[in-house]
Biopython code that builds the backbone (N, CA, C, O; Angstrom):
import numpy as np
from Bio.PDB.StructureBuilder import StructureBuilder

atoms = [
    (1, "MET", "N", (198.224, 67.571, 202.034)),
    (1, "MET", "CA", (198.508, 67.494, 200.620)),
    (1, "MET", "C", (199.077, 66.107, 200.318)),
    (1, "MET", "O", (200.051, 65.686, 200.942)),
    (2, "SER", "N", (198.481, 65.408, 199.379)),
    (2, "SER", "CA", (198.904, 64.037, 199.124)),
    (2, "SER", "C", (199.992, 63.966, 198.055)),
    (2, "SER", "O", (200.228, 64.914, 197.306)),
    (3, "HIS", "N", (200.628, 62.830, 198.015)),
    (3, "HIS", "CA", (201.714, 62.586, 197.071)),
    (3, "HIS", "C", (201.200, 61.858, 195.831)),
    (3, "HIS", "O", (200.211, 61.127, 195.883)),
    (4, "THR", "N", (201.883, 62.073, 194.736)),
    (4, "THR", "CA", (201.718, 61.293, 193.518)),
    (4, "THR", "C", (203.079, 60.702, 193.198)),
    (4, "THR", "O", (204.089, 61.406, 193.183)),
    (5, "ILE", "N", (203.094, 59.401, 192.941)),
    (5, "ILE", "CA", (204.329, 58.711, 192.583)),
    (5, "ILE", "C", (204.153, 58.153, 191.176)),
    (5, "ILE", "O", (203.153, 57.503, 190.870)),
    (6, "PHE", "N", (205.133, 58.418, 190.334)),
    (6, "PHE", "CA", (205.132, 57.903, 188.974)),
    (6, "PHE", "C", (206.228, 56.858, 188.847)),
    (6, "PHE", "O", (207.344, 57.051, 189.329)),
    (7, "ALA", "N", (205.902, 55.758, 188.198)),
    (7, "ALA", "CA", (206.917, 54.774, 187.820)),
    (7, "ALA", "C", (207.007, 54.793, 186.305)),
    (7, "ALA", "O", (206.020, 54.539, 185.615)),
    (8, "LEU", "N", (208.176, 55.091, 185.794)),
    (8, "LEU", "CA", (208.410, 55.074, 184.351)),
    (8, "LEU", "C", (209.148, 53.790, 184.031)),
    (8, "LEU", "O", (210.316, 53.619, 184.381)),
    (9, "CYS", "N", (208.448, 52.893, 183.360)),
    (9, "CYS", "CA", (208.963, 51.554, 183.117)),
    (9, "CYS", "C", (208.607, 51.120, 181.702)),
    (9, "CYS", "O", (208.083, 51.907, 180.914)),
    (10, "ALA", "N", (208.897, 49.857, 181.387)),
    (10, "ALA", "CA", (208.569, 49.300, 180.077)),
    (10, "ALA", "C", (208.122, 47.855, 180.257)),
    (10, "ALA", "O", (208.694, 47.112, 181.054)),
    (11, "GLU", "N", (207.109, 47.470, 179.520)),
    (11, "GLU", "CA", (206.571, 46.113, 179.618)),
    (11, "GLU", "C", (207.613, 45.064, 179.244)),
    (11, "GLU", "O", (207.598, 43.962, 179.794)),
    (12, "TRP", "N", (208.513, 45.381, 178.325)),
    (12, "TRP", "CA", (209.513, 44.408, 177.896)),
    (12, "TRP", "C", (210.577, 44.155, 178.959)),
    (12, "TRP", "O", (211.335, 43.191, 178.854)),
    (13, "CYS", "N", (210.644, 44.999, 179.969)),
    (13, "CYS", "CA", (211.661, 44.908, 181.022)),
    (13, "CYS", "C", (211.203, 43.938, 182.115)),
    (13, "CYS", "O", (210.196, 44.177, 182.781)),
    (14, "GLY", "N", (211.939, 42.854, 182.293)),
    (14, "GLY", "CA", (211.579, 41.871, 183.311)),
    (14, "GLY", "C", (211.577, 42.448, 184.717)),
    (14, "GLY", "O", (210.707, 42.114, 185.521)),
    (15, "VAL", "N", (212.536, 43.308, 185.024)),
    (15, "VAL", "CA", (212.588, 43.961, 186.335)),
    (15, "VAL", "C", (211.319, 44.784, 186.551)),
    (15, "VAL", "O", (210.741, 44.778, 187.638)),
    (16, "CYS", "N", (210.894, 45.491, 185.505)),
    (16, "CYS", "CA", (209.677, 46.305, 185.616)),
    (16, "CYS", "C", (208.447, 45.436, 185.850)),
    (16, "CYS", "O", (207.590, 45.770, 186.669)),
    (17, "ARG", "N", (208.362, 44.326, 185.133)),
    (17, "ARG", "CA", (207.196, 43.437, 185.313)),
    (17, "ARG", "C", (207.133, 42.917, 186.744)),
    (17, "ARG", "O", (206.049, 42.837, 187.323)),
    (18, "GLU", "N", (208.272, 42.566, 187.318)),
    (18, "GLU", "CA", (208.289, 42.104, 188.711)),
    (18, "GLU", "C", (207.951, 43.243, 189.670)),
    (18, "GLU", "O", (207.203, 43.051, 190.629)),
    (19, "PHE", "N", (208.498, 44.417, 189.412)),
    (19, "PHE", "CA", (208.229, 45.588, 190.250)),
    (19, "PHE", "C", (206.751, 45.972, 190.191)),
    (19, "PHE", "O", (206.198, 46.461, 191.176)),
    (20, "ARG", "N", (206.120, 45.756, 189.055)),
    (20, "ARG", "CA", (204.703, 46.117, 188.888)),
    (20, "ARG", "C", (203.831, 45.394, 189.911)),
    (20, "ARG", "O", (202.845, 45.961, 190.381)),
    (21, "LEU", "N", (204.166, 44.173, 190.260)),
    (21, "LEU", "CA", (203.397, 43.429, 191.263)),
    (21, "LEU", "C", (203.437, 44.148, 192.611)),
    (21, "LEU", "O", (202.404, 44.298, 193.264)),
    (22, "GLN", "N", (204.622, 44.592, 193.030)),
    (22, "GLN", "CA", (204.759, 45.352, 194.278)),
    (22, "GLN", "C", (204.018, 46.683, 194.180)),
    (22, "GLN", "O", (203.332, 47.100, 195.114)),
    (23, "TRP", "N", (204.171, 47.339, 193.031)),
    (23, "TRP", "CA", (203.556, 48.650, 192.794)),
    (23, "TRP", "C", (202.035, 48.571, 192.948)),
    (23, "TRP", "O", (201.429, 49.379, 193.652)),
    (24, "ASP", "N", (201.431, 47.590, 192.281)),
    (24, "ASP", "CA", (199.976, 47.440, 192.331)),
    (24, "ASP", "C", (199.499, 47.129, 193.745)),
    (24, "ASP", "O", (198.466, 47.639, 194.179)),
    (25, "ALA", "N", (200.246, 46.294, 194.465)),
    (25, "ALA", "CA", (199.881, 45.986, 195.852)),
    (25, "ALA", "C", (199.983, 47.233, 196.723)),
    (25, "ALA", "O", (199.114, 47.470, 197.563)),
    (26, "ALA", "N", (201.023, 48.027, 196.537)),
    (26, "ALA", "CA", (201.182, 49.262, 197.313)),
    (26, "ALA", "C", (200.072, 50.250, 196.988)),
    (26, "ALA", "O", (199.552, 50.917, 197.882)),
    (27, "ALA", "N", (199.709, 50.347, 195.720)),
    (27, "ALA", "CA", (198.632, 51.261, 195.318)),
    (27, "ALA", "C", (197.310, 50.850, 195.958)),
    (27, "ALA", "O", (196.550, 51.701, 196.420)),
    (28, "ALA", "N", (197.039, 49.558, 195.984)),
    (28, "ALA", "CA", (195.796, 49.071, 196.589)),
    (28, "ALA", "C", (195.794, 49.279, 198.101)),
    (28, "ALA", "O", (194.744, 49.531, 198.693)),
    (29, "GLY", "N", (196.963, 49.176, 198.725)),
    (29, "GLY", "CA", (197.055, 49.296, 200.174)),
    (29, "GLY", "C", (197.234, 50.705, 200.693)),
    (29, "GLY", "O", (197.176, 50.922, 201.903)),
    (30, "ASN", "N", (197.449, 51.668, 199.816)),
    (30, "ASN", "CA", (197.698, 53.041, 200.245)),
    (30, "ASN", "C", (196.980, 54.018, 199.310)),
    (30, "ASN", "O", (197.623, 54.701, 198.513)),
    (31, "PRO", "N", (195.651, 54.085, 199.407)),
    (31, "PRO", "CA", (194.892, 54.941, 198.485)),
    (31, "PRO", "C", (195.115, 56.436, 198.694)),
    (31, "PRO", "O", (194.687, 57.238, 197.864)),
    (32, "GLN", "N", (195.776, 56.832, 199.787)),
    (32, "GLN", "CA", (196.059, 58.255, 200.012)),
    (32, "GLN", "C", (197.140, 58.767, 199.063)),
    (32, "GLN", "O", (197.245, 59.969, 198.824)),
    (33, "VAL", "N", (197.938, 57.853, 198.529)),
    (33, "VAL", "CA", (199.003, 58.209, 197.593)),
    (33, "VAL", "C", (198.567, 57.772, 196.197)),
    (33, "VAL", "O", (198.171, 56.625, 195.991)),
    (34, "ARG", "N", (198.644, 58.687, 195.253)),
    (34, "ARG", "CA", (198.293, 58.360, 193.868)),
    (34, "ARG", "C", (199.497, 57.684, 193.221)),
    (34, "ARG", "O", (200.588, 58.252, 193.183)),
    (35, "HIS", "N", (199.296, 56.479, 192.717)),
    (35, "HIS", "CA", (200.336, 55.711, 192.035)),
    (35, "HIS", "C", (200.025, 55.719, 190.539)),
    (35, "HIS", "O", (198.946, 55.292, 190.130)),
    (36, "VAL", "N", (200.951, 56.194, 189.733)),
    (36, "VAL", "CA", (200.748, 56.270, 188.289)),
    (36, "VAL", "C", (201.853, 55.482, 187.598)),
    (36, "VAL", "O", (203.026, 55.848, 187.660)),
    (37, "TRP", "N", (201.464, 54.404, 186.943)),
    (37, "TRP", "CA", (202.402, 53.562, 186.209)),
    (37, "TRP", "C", (202.415, 54.044, 184.767)),
    (37, "TRP", "O", (201.361, 54.133, 184.138)),
    (38, "ILE", "N", (203.587, 54.357, 184.238)),
    (38, "ILE", "CA", (203.706, 54.855, 182.871)),
    (38, "ILE", "C", (204.616, 53.918, 182.088)),
    (38, "ILE", "O", (205.804, 53.799, 182.385)),
    (39, "ASP", "N", (204.050, 53.256, 181.087)),
    (39, "ASP", "CA", (204.861, 52.451, 180.182)),
    (39, "ASP", "C", (205.442, 53.399, 179.140)),
    (39, "ASP", "O", (204.707, 53.982, 178.342)),
    (40, "ILE", "N", (206.752, 53.551, 179.150)),
    (40, "ILE", "CA", (207.386, 54.555, 178.289)),
    (40, "ILE", "C", (207.237, 54.237, 176.803)),
    (40, "ILE", "O", (207.328, 55.137, 175.969)),
    (41, "GLU", "N", (207.012, 52.984, 176.468)),
    (41, "GLU", "CA", (206.792, 52.615, 175.067)),
    (41, "GLU", "C", (205.378, 52.999, 174.640)),
    (41, "GLU", "O", (205.180, 53.573, 173.569)),
    (42, "ASP", "N", (204.408, 52.682, 175.475)),
    (42, "ASP", "CA", (203.008, 52.974, 175.147)),
    (42, "ASP", "C", (202.709, 54.467, 175.146)),
    (42, "ASP", "O", (201.807, 54.918, 174.441)),
    (43, "HIS", "N", (203.455, 55.232, 175.927)),
    (43, "HIS", "CA", (203.161, 56.659, 176.091)),
    (43, "HIS", "C", (204.299, 57.559, 175.616)),
    (43, "HIS", "O", (204.437, 58.688, 176.087)),
    (44, "ALA", "N", (205.103, 57.070, 174.697)),
    (44, "ALA", "CA", (206.248, 57.852, 174.211)),
    (44, "ALA", "C", (205.813, 59.203, 173.660)),
    (44, "ALA", "O", (206.524, 60.195, 173.822)),
    (45, "ASP", "N", (204.659, 59.252, 173.013)),
    (45, "ASP", "CA", (204.180, 60.510, 172.440)),
    (45, "ASP", "C", (203.866, 61.546, 173.508)),
    (45, "ASP", "O", (203.965, 62.746, 173.249)),
    (46, "ARG", "N", (203.492, 61.111, 174.694)),
    (46, "ARG", "CA", (203.158, 62.033, 175.781)),
    (46, "ARG", "C", (204.369, 62.397, 176.636)),
    (46, "ARG", "O", (204.302, 63.321, 177.446)),
    (47, "LEU", "N", (205.463, 61.683, 176.461)),
    (47, "LEU", "CA", (206.663, 61.939, 177.260)),
    (47, "LEU", "C", (207.588, 62.967, 176.624)),
    (47, "LEU", "O", (208.536, 63.425, 177.263)),
    (48, "GLY", "N", (207.329, 63.330, 175.388)),
    (48, "GLY", "CA", (208.161, 64.332, 174.727)),
    (48, "GLY", "C", (209.588, 63.848, 174.566)),
    (48, "GLY", "O", (209.821, 62.727, 174.115)),
    (49, "ASP", "N", (210.541, 64.686, 174.930)),
    (49, "ASP", "CA", (211.960, 64.374, 174.762)),
    (49, "ASP", "C", (212.545, 63.559, 175.916)),
    (49, "ASP", "O", (213.740, 63.263, 175.918)),
    (50, "LEU", "N", (211.735, 63.203, 176.873)),
    (50, "LEU", "CA", (212.229, 62.457, 178.026)),
    (50, "LEU", "C", (212.761, 61.099, 177.580)),
    (50, "LEU", "O", (212.044, 60.332, 176.939)),
    (51, "ASP", "N", (213.999, 60.803, 177.913)),
    (51, "ASP", "CA", (214.651, 59.564, 177.518)),
    (51, "ASP", "C", (215.001, 58.779, 178.776)),
    (51, "ASP", "O", (215.935, 59.128, 179.497)),
    (52, "ILE", "N", (214.249, 57.725, 179.030)),
    (52, "ILE", "CA", (214.474, 56.885, 180.207)),
    (52, "ILE", "C", (215.395, 55.745, 179.802)),
    (52, "ILE", "O", (215.086, 54.983, 178.886)),
    (53, "GLU", "N", (216.521, 55.631, 180.483)),
    (53, "GLU", "CA", (217.500, 54.596, 180.160)),
    (53, "GLU", "C", (217.635, 53.546, 181.252)),
    (53, "GLU", "O", (218.116, 52.444, 180.987)),
    (54, "THR", "N", (217.221, 53.864, 182.470)),
    (54, "THR", "CA", (217.377, 52.950, 183.597)),
    (54, "THR", "C", (216.026, 52.761, 184.268)),
    (54, "THR", "O", (215.287, 53.719, 184.492)),
    (55, "PHE", "N", (215.718, 51.510, 184.584)),
    (55, "PHE", "CA", (214.427, 51.178, 185.194)),
    (55, "PHE", "C", (214.620, 50.612, 186.593)),
    (55, "PHE", "O", (215.609, 49.924, 186.846)),
    (56, "PRO", "N", (213.702, 50.886, 187.496)),
    (56, "PRO", "CA", (212.629, 51.857, 187.311)),
    (56, "PRO", "C", (213.128, 53.282, 187.560)),
    (56, "PRO", "O", (214.018, 53.517, 188.378)),
    (57, "THR", "N", (212.537, 54.205, 186.841)),
    (57, "THR", "CA", (212.727, 55.623, 187.116)),
    (57, "THR", "C", (211.477, 56.095, 187.834)),
    (57, "THR", "O", (210.360, 55.814, 187.399)),
    (58, "ILE", "N", (211.664, 56.805, 188.923)),
    (58, "ILE", "CA", (210.566, 57.232, 189.788)),
    (58, "ILE", "C", (210.519, 58.753, 189.823)),
    (58, "ILE", "O", (211.552, 59.423, 189.847)),
    (59, "ALA", "N", (209.307, 59.281, 189.826)),
    (59, "ALA", "CA", (209.092, 60.715, 190.040)),
    (59, "ALA", "C", (208.081, 60.851, 191.169)),
    (59, "ALA", "O", (207.137, 60.067, 191.266)),
    (60, "ILE", "N", (208.284, 61.850, 192.018)),
    (60, "ILE", "CA", (207.389, 62.077, 193.156)),
    (60, "ILE", "C", (207.016, 63.549, 193.205)),
    (60, "ILE", "O", (207.859, 64.429, 193.027)),
    (61, "ALA", "N", (205.738, 63.797, 193.450)),
    (61, "ALA", "CA", (205.254, 65.166, 193.663)),
    (61, "ALA", "C", (204.359, 65.168, 194.891)),
    (61, "ALA", "O", (203.718, 64.167, 195.213)),
    (62, "ARG", "N", (204.324, 66.309, 195.572)),
    (62, "ARG", "CA", (203.371, 66.510, 196.679)),
    (62, "ARG", "C", (202.454, 67.630, 196.210)),
    (62, "ARG", "O", (202.884, 68.771, 196.042)),
    (63, "GLY", "N", (201.189, 67.293, 196.003)),
    (63, "GLY", "CA", (200.300, 68.247, 195.364)),
    (63, "GLY", "C", (200.847, 68.530, 193.977)),
    (63, "GLY", "O", (201.102, 67.600, 193.211)),
    (64, "ALA", "N", (201.027, 69.784, 193.646)),
    (64, "ALA", "CA", (201.589, 70.164, 192.344)),
    (64, "ALA", "C", (203.095, 70.407, 192.417)),
    (64, "ALA", "O", (203.698, 70.835, 191.433)),
    (65, "GLN", "N", (203.707, 70.139, 193.568)),
    (65, "GLN", "CA", (205.120, 70.452, 193.765)),
    (65, "GLN", "C", (206.023, 69.246, 193.493)),
    (65, "GLN", "O", (205.958, 68.257, 194.223)),
    (66, "PRO", "N", (206.862, 69.309, 192.455)),
    (66, "PRO", "CA", (207.797, 68.223, 192.168)),
    (66, "PRO", "C", (208.823, 68.075, 193.293)),
    (66, "PRO", "O", (209.350, 69.067, 193.796)),
    (67, "LEU", "N", (209.101, 66.823, 193.682)),
    (67, "LEU", "CA", (210.037, 66.576, 194.779)),
    (67, "LEU", "C", (211.212, 65.677, 194.415)),
    (67, "LEU", "O", (212.306, 65.844, 194.952)),
    (68, "PHE", "N", (210.998, 64.724, 193.507)),
    (68, "PHE", "CA", (212.051, 63.749, 193.218)),
    (68, "PHE", "C", (211.902, 63.256, 191.791)),
    (68, "PHE", "O", (210.792, 63.092, 191.285)),
    (69, "PHE", "N", (213.049, 63.020, 191.146)),
    (69, "PHE", "CA", (213.083, 62.353, 189.850)),
    (69, "PHE", "C", (214.406, 61.615, 189.761)),
    (69, "PHE", "O", (215.472, 62.224, 189.844)),
    (70, "GLY", "N", (214.336, 60.290, 189.590)),
    (70, "GLY", "CA", (215.564, 59.519, 189.464)),
    (70, "GLY", "C", (215.297, 58.030, 189.489)),
    (70, "GLY", "O", (214.158, 57.585, 189.632)),
    (71, "THR", "N", (216.357, 57.275, 189.348)),
    (71, "THR", "CA", (216.231, 55.822, 189.388)),
    (71, "THR", "C", (216.299, 55.349, 190.832)),
    (71, "THR", "O", (216.836, 56.029, 191.707)),
    (72, "THR", "N", (215.750, 54.188, 191.052)),
    (72, "THR", "CA", (215.766, 53.595, 192.381)),
    (72, "THR", "C", (215.782, 52.080, 192.234)),
    (72, "THR", "O", (215.568, 51.550, 191.144)),
    (73, "LEU", "N", (216.031, 51.408, 193.311)),
    (73, "LEU", "CA", (215.904, 49.958, 193.302)),
    (73, "LEU", "C", (214.442, 49.604, 193.043)),
    (73, "LEU", "O", (213.554, 50.358, 193.441)),
    (74, "PRO", "N", (214.173, 48.484, 192.391)),
    (74, "PRO", "CA", (212.792, 48.081, 192.131)),
    (74, "PRO", "C", (212.154, 47.477, 193.381)),
    (74, "PRO", "O", (211.892, 46.276, 193.449)),
    (75, "SER", "N", (211.915, 48.326, 194.349)),
    (75, "SER", "CA", (211.435, 47.894, 195.658)),
    (75, "SER", "C", (210.521, 48.966, 196.238)),
    (75, "SER", "O", (210.942, 50.111, 196.408)),
    (76, "MET", "N", (209.294, 48.614, 196.539)),
    (76, "MET", "CA", (208.376, 49.591, 197.117)),
    (76, "MET", "C", (208.825, 50.075, 198.488)),
    (76, "MET", "O", (208.580, 51.239, 198.805)),
    (77, "PRO", "N", (209.470, 49.257, 199.329)),
    (77, "PRO", "CA", (210.003, 49.821, 200.571)),
    (77, "PRO", "C", (211.016, 50.946, 200.309)),
    (77, "PRO", "O", (211.072, 51.915, 201.066)),
    (78, "THR", "N", (211.807, 50.823, 199.253)),
    (78, "THR", "CA", (212.742, 51.892, 198.900)),
    (78, "THR", "C", (211.989, 53.144, 198.479)),
    (78, "THR", "O", (212.346, 54.250, 198.884)),
    (79, "VAL", "N", (210.954, 52.979, 197.672)),
    (79, "VAL", "CA", (210.136, 54.120, 197.248)),
    (79, "VAL", "C", (209.463, 54.756, 198.462)),
    (79, "VAL", "O", (209.381, 55.980, 198.561)),
    (80, "GLN", "N", (208.984, 53.929, 199.380)),
    (80, "GLN", "CA", (208.344, 54.456, 200.588)),
    (80, "GLN", "C", (209.333, 55.262, 201.422)),
    (80, "GLN", "O", (208.965, 56.288, 201.995)),
    (81, "ARG", "N", (210.584, 54.812, 201.499)),
    (81, "ARG", "CA", (211.598, 55.574, 202.232)),
    (81, "ARG", "C", (211.809, 56.947, 201.603)),
    (81, "ARG", "O", (212.033, 57.926, 202.315)),
    (82, "LEU", "N", (211.739, 57.026, 200.282)),
    (82, "LEU", "CA", (211.826, 58.331, 199.622)),
    (82, "LEU", "C", (210.677, 59.229, 200.067)),
    (82, "LEU", "O", (210.880, 60.407, 200.361)),
    (83, "LEU", "N", (209.475, 58.669, 200.114)),
    (83, "LEU", "CA", (208.313, 59.448, 200.565)),
    (83, "LEU", "C", (208.482, 59.914, 202.001)),
    (83, "LEU", "O", (208.146, 61.049, 202.339)),
    (84, "ASP", "N", (209.000, 59.036, 202.836)),
    (84, "ASP", "CA", (209.147, 59.342, 204.259)),
    (84, "ASP", "C", (210.310, 60.295, 204.548)),
    (84, "ASP", "O", (210.423, 60.814, 205.659)),
    (85, "ALA", "N", (211.164, 60.526, 203.565)),
    (85, "ALA", "CA", (212.382, 61.306, 203.776)),
    (85, "ALA", "C", (212.138, 62.805, 203.887)),
    (85, "ALA", "O", (213.069, 63.560, 204.169)),
    (86, "GLY", "N", (210.917, 63.245, 203.671)),
    (86, "GLY", "CA", (210.652, 64.676, 203.747)),
    (86, "GLY", "C", (211.340, 65.433, 202.629)),
    (86, "GLY", "O", (211.991, 66.450, 202.870)),
    (87, "LEU", "N", (211.200, 64.944, 201.411)),
    (87, "LEU", "CA", (211.842, 65.558, 200.251)),
    (87, "LEU", "C", (211.448, 67.019, 200.114)),
    (87, "LEU", "O", (210.335, 67.415, 200.459)),
    (88, "SER", "N", (212.372, 67.803, 199.610)),
    (88, "SER", "CA", (212.146, 69.235, 199.418)),
    (88, "SER", "C", (212.331, 69.595, 197.953)),
    (88, "SER", "O", (213.228, 69.082, 197.284)),
    (89, "VAL", "N", (211.480, 70.474, 197.467)),
    (89, "VAL", "CA", (211.592, 70.927, 196.080)),
    (89, "VAL", "C", (212.958, 71.548, 195.818)),
    (89, "VAL", "O", (213.439, 71.524, 194.685)),
    (90, "ASP", "N", (213.585, 72.100, 196.840)),
    (90, "ASP", "CA", (214.897, 72.737, 196.689)),
    (90, "ASP", "C", (215.991, 71.745, 196.308)),
    (90, "ASP", "O", (217.019, 72.137, 195.756)),
    (91, "ALA", "N", (215.779, 70.467, 196.598)),
    (91, "ALA", "CA", (216.791, 69.459, 196.304)),
    (91, "ALA", "C", (216.747, 68.991, 194.850)),
    (91, "ALA", "O", (217.630, 68.255, 194.411)),
    (92, "LEU", "N", (215.740, 69.406, 194.108)),
    (92, "LEU", "CA", (215.548, 68.957, 192.734)),
    (92, "LEU", "C", (215.978, 70.057, 191.771)),
    (92, "LEU", "O", (215.551, 71.203, 191.913)),
    (93, "ASP", "N", (216.817, 69.724, 190.795)),
    (93, "ASP", "CA", (217.269, 70.758, 189.856)),
    (93, "ASP", "C", (216.119, 71.195, 188.943)),
    (93, "ASP", "O", (215.101, 70.511, 188.834)),
    (94, "ALA", "N", (216.297, 72.327, 188.300)),
    (94, "ALA", "CA", (215.224, 72.938, 187.503)),
    (94, "ALA", "C", (214.748, 72.020, 186.382)),
    (94, "ALA", "O", (213.551, 71.960, 186.104)),
    (95, "GLY", "N", (215.659, 71.313, 185.741)),
    (95, "GLY", "CA", (215.272, 70.404, 184.662)),
    (95, "GLY", "C", (214.382, 69.282, 185.141)),
    (95, "GLY", "O", (213.392, 68.946, 184.492)),
    (96, "HIS", "N", (214.731, 68.695, 186.283)),
    (96, "HIS", "CA", (213.913, 67.611, 186.826)),
    (96, "HIS", "C", (212.590, 68.133, 187.381)),
    (96, "HIS", "O", (211.575, 67.441, 187.304)),
    (97, "ARG", "N", (212.586, 69.344, 187.937)),
    (97, "ARG", "CA", (211.311, 69.937, 188.374)),
    (97, "ARG", "C", (210.372, 70.066, 187.180)),
    (97, "ARG", "O", (209.184, 69.760, 187.284)),
    (98, "ALA", "N", (210.900, 70.518, 186.054)),
    (98, "ALA", "CA", (210.086, 70.664, 184.844)),
    (98, "ALA", "C", (209.586, 69.309, 184.351)),
    (98, "ALA", "O", (208.449, 69.197, 183.894)),
    (99, "THR", "N", (210.425, 68.284, 184.441)),
    (99, "THR", "CA", (210.026, 66.940, 184.016)),
    (99, "THR", "C", (208.882, 66.418, 184.868)),
    (99, "THR", "O", (207.897, 65.905, 184.335)),
    (100, "VAL", "N", (208.999, 66.542, 186.185)),
    (100, "VAL", "CA", (207.938, 66.058, 187.074)),
    (100, "VAL", "C", (206.664, 66.875, 186.861)),
    (100, "VAL", "O", (205.568, 66.315, 186.878)),
    (101, "ALA", "N", (206.787, 68.168, 186.665)),
    (101, "ALA", "CA", (205.612, 69.001, 186.394)),
    (101, "ALA", "C", (204.926, 68.550, 185.106)),
    (101, "ALA", "O", (203.697, 68.523, 185.038)),
    (102, "HIS", "N", (205.703, 68.198, 184.092)),
    (102, "HIS", "CA", (205.141, 67.693, 182.839)),
    (102, "HIS", "C", (204.390, 66.381, 183.079)),
    (102, "HIS", "O", (203.289, 66.194, 182.562)),
    (103, "LEU", "N", (204.980, 65.473, 183.861)),
    (103, "LEU", "CA", (204.305, 64.210, 184.172)),
    (103, "LEU", "C", (202.987, 64.465, 184.889)),
    (103, "LEU", "O", (201.988, 63.802, 184.611)),
    (104, "MET", "N", (202.980, 65.422, 185.808)),
    (104, "MET", "CA", (201.738, 65.762, 186.519)),
    (104, "MET", "C", (200.669, 66.220, 185.528)),
    (104, "MET", "O", (199.528, 65.762, 185.593)),
    (105, "ARG", "N", (201.026, 67.105, 184.626)),
    (105, "ARG", "CA", (200.047, 67.614, 183.651)),
    (105, "ARG", "C", (199.545, 66.512, 182.727)),
    (105, "ARG", "O", (198.350, 66.438, 182.439)),
    (106, "GLU", "N", (200.443, 65.665, 182.268)),
    (106, "GLU", "CA", (200.085, 64.649, 181.282)),
    (106, "GLU", "C", (199.382, 63.427, 181.869)),
    (106, "GLU", "O", (198.470, 62.878, 181.250)),
    (107, "PHE", "N", (199.801, 63.002, 183.057)),
    (107, "PHE", "CA", (199.358, 61.711, 183.564)),
    (107, "PHE", "C", (198.569, 61.765, 184.863)),
    (107, "PHE", "O", (198.006, 60.749, 185.270)),
    (108, "ALA", "N", (198.508, 62.900, 185.520)),
    (108, "ALA", "CA", (197.791, 62.975, 186.800)),
    (108, "ALA", "C", (197.095, 64.324, 186.952)),
    (108, "ALA", "O", (197.349, 65.055, 187.910)),
    (109, "PRO", "N", (196.220, 64.650, 186.007)),
    (109, "PRO", "CA", (195.483, 65.904, 186.180)),
    (109, "PRO", "C", (194.644, 65.845, 187.451)),
    (109, "PRO", "O", (194.318, 64.763, 187.938)),
    (110, "ASP", "N", (194.301, 66.998, 187.978)),
    (110, "ASP", "CA", (193.602, 67.084, 189.266)),
    (110, "ASP", "C", (192.353, 66.222, 189.358)),
    (110, "ASP", "O", (192.042, 65.702, 190.430)),
    (111, "ASP", "N", (191.636, 66.062, 188.256)),
    (111, "ASP", "CA", (190.380, 65.318, 188.325)),
    (111, "ASP", "C", (190.571, 63.824, 188.129)),
    (111, "ASP", "O", (189.584, 63.087, 188.109)),
    (112, "ASP", "N", (191.807, 63.347, 187.984)),
    (112, "ASP", "CA", (192.061, 61.931, 187.766)),
    (112, "ASP", "C", (192.736, 61.341, 188.994)),
    (112, "ASP", "O", (193.837, 61.752, 189.358)),
    (113, "THR", "N", (192.081, 60.384, 189.630)),
    (113, "THR", "CA", (192.681, 59.740, 190.799)),
    (113, "THR", "C", (193.039, 58.293, 190.512)),
    (113, "THR", "O", (193.349, 57.537, 191.433)),
    (114, "SER", "N", (193.001, 57.903, 189.259)),
    (114, "SER", "CA", (193.355, 56.524, 188.935)),
    (114, "SER", "C", (194.859, 56.376, 188.863)),
    (114, "SER", "O", (195.584, 57.366, 188.766)),
    (115, "GLY", "N", (195.326, 55.146, 188.910)),
    (115, "GLY", "CA", (196.760, 54.928, 188.853)),
    (115, "GLY", "C", (197.134, 53.748, 188.144)),
    (115, "GLY", "O", (198.322, 53.450, 188.024)),
]
sb = StructureBuilder()
sb.init_structure("model")
sb.init_model(0)
sb.init_chain("A")
sb.init_seg("    ")
for serial, (resi, resn, name, xyz) in enumerate(atoms, 1):
    if name == "N":
        sb.init_residue(resn, " ", resi, " ")
    sb.init_atom(name, np.array(xyz, "f"), 0.0, 1.0, " ", f" {name:<3s}", serial, name[0])
structure = sb.get_structure()
């Protein structure tokens, strides 16, 4: 079962623009993991009530199972360590599980493998 990683960022954020370079390189180098970049300004209508205040905010799912939602350093090695940590759905509170599930439905439907 493969992972999907979401980055919730904004084009106006300099940190996000720099992180995007690492993100795109990681996506190209690891096609087994679906990388989905979400500009919160461009997709505000699809994010509902989700209010992102700190960048980057990362969400991770394995298959349809939400595993992580939170901020992280703008570093793909840090994101990779999260993937390698063997995250468990039990560690994620119900609200964040619902948020990641919403991101999966809105931005990574089963038939979409783009990122």
